[in-house]
C-alpha positions in Angstrom: -35.1 -28.1 -18.3 -33.6 -24.7 -17.2 -32.0 -26.3 -14.2 -30.2 -28.9 -16.3 -28.9 -26.2 -18.6 -27.7 -24.2 -15.7 -25.9 -27.1 -14.2 -24.3 -28.1 -17.5 -23.2 -24.5 -18.0 -21.6 -24.4 -14.6 -19.8 -27.7 -15.1 -18.5 -26.5 -18.5 -17.3 -23.2 -17.0 -15.6 -25.0 -14.2 -13.9 -27.5 -16.7 -12.7 -24.5 -18.8 -11.4 -22.7 -15.8 -9.3 -25.7 -14.8 -8.3 -26.6 -18.3 -7.0 -23.1 -18.9 -5.0 -22.9 -15.6 -3.8 -26.5 -15.2 -1.1 -26.2 -17.8 -0.1 -22.7 -16.8 3.6 -23.1 -15.7 5.2 -20.7 -13.3 8.4 -19.3 -14.7 11.6 -20.3 -12.7 12.4 -16.7 -12.1 9.0 -15.9 -10.4 8.3 -15.8 -6.7 4.8 -16.8 -5.8 3.7 -15.8 -2.3 0.5 -17.1 -0.7 -1.0 -15.3 2.2 -4.1 -15.5 4.3 -5.9 -12.3 3.5 -8.8 -12.7 6.0 -7.3 -10.0 8.1 -7.7 -7.4 5.4 -10.1 -4.8 6.7 -9.3 -1.9 4.4 -6.7 -0.6 2.0 -7.1 2.9 3.5 -3.7 4.0 4.8 -5.2 6.2 7.4 -7.1 3.2 8.9 -5.1 0.1 8.1 -3.1 -1.2 11.0 -2.5 -4.9 10.2 0.9 -6.2 9.1 0.0 -7.8 5.8 -2.2 -5.0 4.5 0.5 -2.5 5.5 3.1 -4.4 3.6 0.9 -4.1 0.5 0.3 -0.4 1.2 4.0 0.4 1.4 4.2 -0.7 -2.2 1.2 1.4 -3.3 1.9 4.7 -1.5 5.0 6.9 -1.1 6.0 8.3 2.3 7.8 11.5 3.2 10.7 9.3 4.4 11.5 5.6 4.6 13.4 3.7 7.2 16.2 1.4 5.8 18.8 -0.7 7.5 22.4 0.1 6.7 25.4 -1.4 8.5 22.9 -2.9 11.1 21.5 0.6 11.9 18.2 2.2 11.1 18.6 5.0 8.7 16.0 7.6 7.6 16.2 8.1 3.8 14.3 10.5 1.5 11.2 9.4 -0.4 8.8 12.3 -1.1 10.8 14.7 1.0 14.2 15.5 -0.3 15.3 17.1 3.0 13.9 18.0 6.4 14.9 19.8 9.6 13.8 19.9 13.2 13.0 23.4 14.7 15.3 24.5 17.6 12.3 23.9 20.0 12.3 20.2 19.0 8.6 20.3 18.3 8.3 21.1 14.6 9.6 19.2 11.6 9.8 21.0 8.2 9.9 18.7 5.2 10.9 19.9 1.7 9.1 17.9 -1.0 11.0 16.9 -4.2 10.1 19.0 -7.2 7.9 17.6 -10.0 6.0 15.0 -7.9 2.6 14.0 -9.2 -0.3 11.8 -8.2 -1.1 8.7 -10.4 -3.6 10.9 -12.3 -1.0 13.5 -13.1 -2.1 16.1 -10.6 0.8 17.8 -8.9 1.6 16.8 -5.3 1.6 19.8 -3.1 2.3 20.3 0.6 -1.3 20.8 1.5 -2.1 17.2 0.3 0.5 15.8 2.6 -0.8 18.0 5.5 -4.3 16.8 4.7 -3.2 13.1 4.8 -1.7 13.6 8.3 -4.6 15.5 9.6 -7.1 12.9 8.3 -5.3 10.1 10.2 -5.7 12.2 13.4 -9.3 13.2 12.7 -10.4 9.6 12.0 -9.0 8.4 15.3 -8.5 4.8 14.2 -5.8 2.4 15.2 -2.9 4.1 13.4 -3.7 7.4 15.0 -1.4 6.7 18.1 1.6 6.4 15.8 1.2 10.1 14.9 
């Protein structure tokens, strides 16, 4: 008896799922993108190296700077950093963070958090490490 009830419950749930979604129309101004997500290994930005997950991560995390294309040229533009300079020896970059930056939980973003993120990538020695 229990087996029949379970099968009937599963069939009812399946029917309700399709009934609820079958008539759901996609608005004309909505872009739907389908992608094979089998390559997702992690959403950790210090470990992720695959193209599709990184495209997602770019929308979840801010960077010190971003690369944009202007007049068919790559241009470095501010993101978390409002300005930056290269030391005369050509080995050290100094980034000046914008004022008032906070994490999603409201904690202030400070330089030591940025340094920690870069050092973590190097310490983990995963695929993205060579980029640093």
